[in-house]
C-alpha positions in Angstrom: 39.3 62.9 172.7 38.0 63.2 176.4 35.6 60.6 177.2 32.6 60.8 179.2 34.0 59.5 182.1 36.9 62.1 181.9 34.3 64.9 181.6 34.5 67.5 184.8 31.1 67.4 186.5 28.2 69.8 185.8 27.5 70.4 189.7 29.9 71.1 192.3 29.0 70.7 195.8 31.3 72.0 198.9 31.4 71.8 202.4 31.5 69.3 205.0 30.9 65.3 205.3 30.7 64.1 209.1 30.1 61.1 211.3 27.0 61.5 213.5 27.3 59.5 216.8 23.9 58.7 217.8 22.9 57.6 221.2 20.7 54.5 220.8 20.5 53.4 224.4 22.1 54.6 227.7 25.1 53.1 227.4 25.1 52.3 223.2 25.7 54.6 220.3 25.2 54.5 216.6 27.5 55.8 213.8 26.1 57.3 210.7 27.8 59.0 207.6 26.1 62.3 207.1 26.8 66.2 206.9 24.5 68.5 205.0 26.6 69.4 201.7 27.7 65.9 201.3 24.0 64.8 201.4 23.3 67.0 198.9 26.2 65.9 196.7 25.1 62.3 197.0 21.2 63.3 196.5 22.3 65.0 193.2 24.4 62.3 192.1 22.0 59.3 193.1 19.4 61.3 190.5 21.8 61.0 188.1 23.7 64.4 187.8 27.5 64.1 187.2 28.6 65.8 190.4 31.9 66.7 192.3 31.9 66.7 196.0 34.4 69.2 197.3 35.8 68.4 200.9 38.1 66.4 202.7 37.8 63.3 205.2 40.0 61.2 207.6 41.9 58.1 206.6 40.2 55.9 209.4 37.0 53.9 209.4 34.5 56.6 209.7 36.2 58.5 206.4 36.3 55.0 204.7 32.4 54.7 205.0 32.0 58.1 203.6 34.2 57.5 200.5 32.8 54.1 200.2 29.4 55.7 200.0 30.2 58.4 198.0 31.8 55.7 195.4 28.3 54.1 195.4 26.4 57.4 194.5 28.7 58.0 191.6 30.1 61.1 193.1 33.9 62.0 191.0 36.9 60.8 193.0 38.7 63.6 191.7 36.8 66.0 194.2 37.1 64.5 197.7 40.1 64.6 199.7 41.5 61.8 202.3 43.8 63.3 204.8 45.7 62.0 207.9 43.5 63.8 210.4 41.1 63.2 212.9 37.5 62.8 211.8 34.9 65.6 212.0 31.9 64.1 214.5 29.0 65.3 215.8 27.8 63.6 218.9 23.8 63.7 219.3 23.1 62.7 222.6 19.3 63.5 222.5 17.3 63.1 219.3 13.8 64.8 220.5 14.4 67.4 220.4 17.6 67.2 218.9 21.0 68.0 221.1 24.2 67.8 220.0 27.9 68.9 219.9 30.6 68.9 217.5 34.1 67.3 218.1 36.5 68.4 215.2 39.5 70.6 216.3 42.3 70.3 213.7 40.0 67.8 211.9 40.2 66.4 208.4 37.2 68.8 206.9 39.6 71.9 207.8 42.4 70.5 205.7 40.3 70.5 202.5 42.9 72.0 200.0 41.4 74.1 196.9 44.5 74.2 194.9 44.0 70.1 194.5 40.9 70.5 192.7 41.1 69.0 189.1 42.4 71.7 186.5 39.7 73.3 184.3 36.5 72.1 186.9 35.6 75.8 187.5 34.9 76.1 183.5 32.9 72.9 183.4 31.0 73.7 186.4 27.3 74.8 185.8 26.1 75.3 189.3 27.7 75.2 192.8 26.2 74.7 196.2 27.6 75.6 199.5 26.4 75.9 203.2 26.2 74.2 206.3 28.8 74.3 209.2 31.6 74.2 206.9 31.4 78.2 206.2 32.0 79.0 209.9 34.8 76.2 210.6 37.9 78.3 210.1 40.3 78.4 208.0 37.9 76.2 205.7 35.2 78.9 205.4 37.3 81.5 204.3 38.5 79.1 201.5 35.1 78.1 200.5 34.0 81.9 200.8 36.6 82.7 198.4 35.8 79.8 195.9 31.8 81.0 196.0 32.7 84.8 195.4 34.9 84.0 192.4 32.4 81.8 190.7 29.7 84.0 191.2 32.3 86.8 189.6 32.5 84.3 186.8 28.8 83.8 186.2 28.6 80.5 187.7 25.2 80.2 189.2 25.6 79.8 193.1 23.3 77.9 195.1 23.2 78.4 199.1 21.9 76.4 202.0 22.6 77.7 205.7 21.5 74.9 207.2 22.0 76.7 211.0 23.3 74.5 213.7 24.3 76.1 216.7 27.9 76.6 215.6 26.1 79.7 213.7 26.4 82.3 217.0 25.4 85.7 216.9 28.3 86.9 214.5 26.7 84.9 211.8 23.9 86.7 210.2 26.7 89.1 208.4 28.2 85.8 206.6 24.8 84.5 206.1 23.9 87.8 203.7 27.4 88.0 202.2 26.5 84.1 201.0 22.8 85.3 200.1 23.9 88.0 198.4 25.7 85.2 195.7 23.3 83.1 195.5 21.1 82.0 192.2 19.3 79.6 194.2 18.8 80.2 198.1 16.9 77.6 200.2 16.1 78.6 203.7 14.0 76.6 206.4 12.1 78.4 208.9 13.9 77.3 211.7 16.9 79.0 209.6 14.8 81.9 209.2 14.4 82.5 212.8 17.9 81.6 213.9 19.3 84.3 211.6 16.4 86.9 212.4 15.4 86.1 215.4 13.7 89.7 216.2 12.0 89.6 213.2 8.3 88.4 211.8 8.3 86.0 209.3 7.2 88.4 206.4 9.7 91.2 207.5 12.5 88.5 207.4 11.6 86.9 204.3 11.5 90.5 202.7 15.3 91.4 203.9 16.5 88.0 202.3 14.6 88.6 198.8 16.2 92.0 199.0 19.7 90.6 199.3 19.3 88.9 196.1 16.3 89.8 194.0 17.1 87.9 191.0 17.4 84.8 193.1 14.9 82.0 193.5 14.0 81.6 197.2 12.8 78.0 198.1 11.6 78.6 202.1 10.6 75.5 203.4 8.4 74.2 206.4 8.7 71.0 206.9 5.7 68.8 207.2 3.7 72.4 206.4 5.5 72.3 202.5 7.2 75.1 201.0 7.0 78.4 199.1 9.2 79.2 196.2 9.7 82.9 195.3 10.8 84.2 191.9 10.7 87.7 190.9 6.8 88.3 191.2 6.1 84.7 191.0 4.9 82.8 194.2 4.4 79.1 194.5 3.1 76.9 197.2 3.7 73.4 197.2 2.3 71.0 199.9 4.6 68.4 201.4 3.8 64.6 199.7 2.1 62.3 202.1 4.3 59.5 202.8 4.8 56.8 205.8 7.7 58.8 207.4 10.8 56.9 209.2 12.4 60.1 210.0 12.9 63.3 208.6 16.7 63.4 208.9 18.2 64.7 205.3 14.9 65.9 204.3 16.0 69.6 203.4 19.4 67.9 201.8 17.2 65.9 199.6 15.0 68.8 198.5 17.9 71.2 197.6 19.6 68.1 195.9 16.3 66.9 193.8 16.0 70.8 193.2 19.3 71.2 191.6 19.1 67.9 190.0 15.9 69.1 188.3 17.4 72.3 187.2 20.0 70.8 185.7 18.3 67.9 183.9 15.4 69.8 182.8 16.3 73.5 182.2 13.4 74.2 180.2 10.8 73.3 182.9 8.8 75.5 184.9 9.4 76.6 188.7 6.5 74.5 189.6 7.8 71.1 188.0 11.3 71.9 190.0 9.7 72.7 193.1 7.4 69.4 192.8 10.2 67.6 192.1 12.6 68.7 194.9 9.3 68.1 197.3 9.1 64.3 196.1 12.7 64.2 196.7 12.5 64.9 200.1 9.1 63.1 200.9 11.0 60.0 199.7 13.9 60.5 201.6 11.9 60.8 204.8 10.7 57.1 204.0 14.2 55.8 204.8 15.8 56.0 208.1 19.0 58.5 208.2 20.0 60.3 205.6 18.6 58.7 202.3 19.5 59.6 198.5 16.6 58.9 196.9 16.8 57.1 193.4 15.0 58.6 190.2 12.4 55.6 190.3 11.4 56.7 194.1 10.9 60.3 193.2 8.8 59.6 190.2 6.7 56.9 192.2 5.3 59.9 194.2 5.0 62.2 191.2 
């Protein structure tokens, strides 16, 4: 008989984990484990959802930190891969406004091999999340899009957060629309919307996105100005929770992780309840420096 510890996860998140090398002074830097998709996975796992993170990291100190934090969060070790490649690094040389570039030619993230995933994971998966720069880094991106399309065809709900960065150039909108059309849950920030559709007014851009996946729940976030959720004829406004902000790094990822956790743990809850839980998760993340994965008690304290 298969025990609970052997059960495959309900949620699988695919995409990058990386190390942010952040300039902290004229001649000083600090390294911080991160990556949008990995952040989402870590948040959902910390909130109690059995979660797998499908990605690859380097076999050096940067990769080891990501693996140590993955274990601490309770992510399923059968889904991550450690390879003898260089790490993916984001060099953040200015914080306000953010300025950064990526170091990652032939790096570990690109070596992720879907054939090494545990047998039967697709049948156990109740929800899969995709997004971030992983989708535009080849050959990884093509592999992940193929997984998303196969899951969608099999009836597995797909979540998508573009989390646009400067790697998403003028060729990105068709890929965005391809992924958005697969989505059951689509999280989109105001910055993402402007990045993908710079020539469209906000309402026109939102209408275009909603037309791509009419049955999807669209979560449109605006940072401190709150967010709007759209599902069918339903429209819900959720203000941001007022907290003492340490920084906003990873807030969007915490929102997604919180929403997916709420969706899986409380399937009978209303959209209002799911969105409020997600907003509380994002606010709780903002009370800590760096991409913090909030605990259930931290979220409940705000609720």
